[in-house]
Residue, then its C-alpha position, 0 to 999 in steps of 0.5 A: x500499499x502506497x506509503x503517502x496514505x498509510x503515513x498518517x494513519x499511524x506512523x505519523x498519526x496527526x493527533x497522537x504523533x504530530x500533536x497537531x490539530x488538538x483543539x477539535x480533538x479535545x473540544x468537541x470529543x465528548x461525543x462520538x457523533x460530534x467527533x465523526x462531523x468534525x473528522x467528515x468535515x476535515x476530510x472534505x476540506x483537506x482533501x479539497x485543499x491538498x488537490x486545489x493546492x497542488x494543481x495551483x503550486x506552480x500558479x502562486x506566487x512564493x510570496x502570496x503562497x500561505x494566503x492563498x493557501x488559506x483562502x482556498x482552505x477557507x472556501x471549503x470551510x464555508x460549503x462544509x459550514x453551509x452544507x451542515x448547517x442546512x443538513x445537520x444543524x443539530x451537528x452544526x450546533x453542537x460544533x459551534x465554533x469548531x466548525x469555522x476554525x477548520x480554516x486555522x487547523x494546522x494539519x490542514x494548513x501544514x499539509x497544503x505547505x509542506x506535502x501538496x505544494x511540492x508533490x504531484x496530484x496522486x500523492x498530495x490526495x493519498x496524503x490527505x486522505x491518509x492524514x484525514x484517517x488518521x486525524x477521524x480514528x485518533x479522535x473518534x478514538x478520544x470521543x469513545x473513551x470519553x463518552x462511554x466512561x463520562x457518559x456511559x452511551x455512545x451517541x450516533x446518528x439518529x436514522x428512523x426509529x433508531x434516536x442514535x444513543x446507545x446505553x451501556x449496560x452498568x456504566x450508564x448508572x454510574x458514569x465518571x463525569x469527570x471524563x465529560x469535562x475538558x478535564x477529562x479530554x486533557x487525561x484521555x489524551x494524555x493516556x492515550x498518548x502514552x500507550x501510543x509511545x509505549x506502543x511505538x518503543x516496543x516495536x523499535x525494540x522489536x526491529 
């Protein structure tokens, strides 16, 4: 499998390895549905911006490089905002200010500057997909741990007669509320980061 795609999933995971995009990772990770919605928005914006930056890299003056990238990213973020507000207003309201803040998400701007502006369209698309999936996995994992331990539920998208909420027996009756708070986000992030550091050290020791 292409290394440009796989590197963002584990080796260079944006959240647990590069430690980028931590504002949404900590701010919207109280529920799984929020994590999935933010992940979808980041995927769309990163994929679109990487494609356009890669296609236009030879036409953008060096002095206007960063402002041009921000304009491209902001355009895709505006599309995400309008679509989410129109078709998923509850999710849009729950995510709040973190949707427009995708514009300054350092993962997206960083990949545009460090990768898409220097590589082919194909590699830029693979890089965007890999990094987006890695971000989605990290964010969803944090949200899953926080919501299960903090509320005893797993909140997904409502469909038909399913209200979107899965109750976890026992935990839902006596949840650890600290995980629903800001301190819980930091605690879960720290524990998961420690686990990934340990796992990486084990892999290096076996090599």
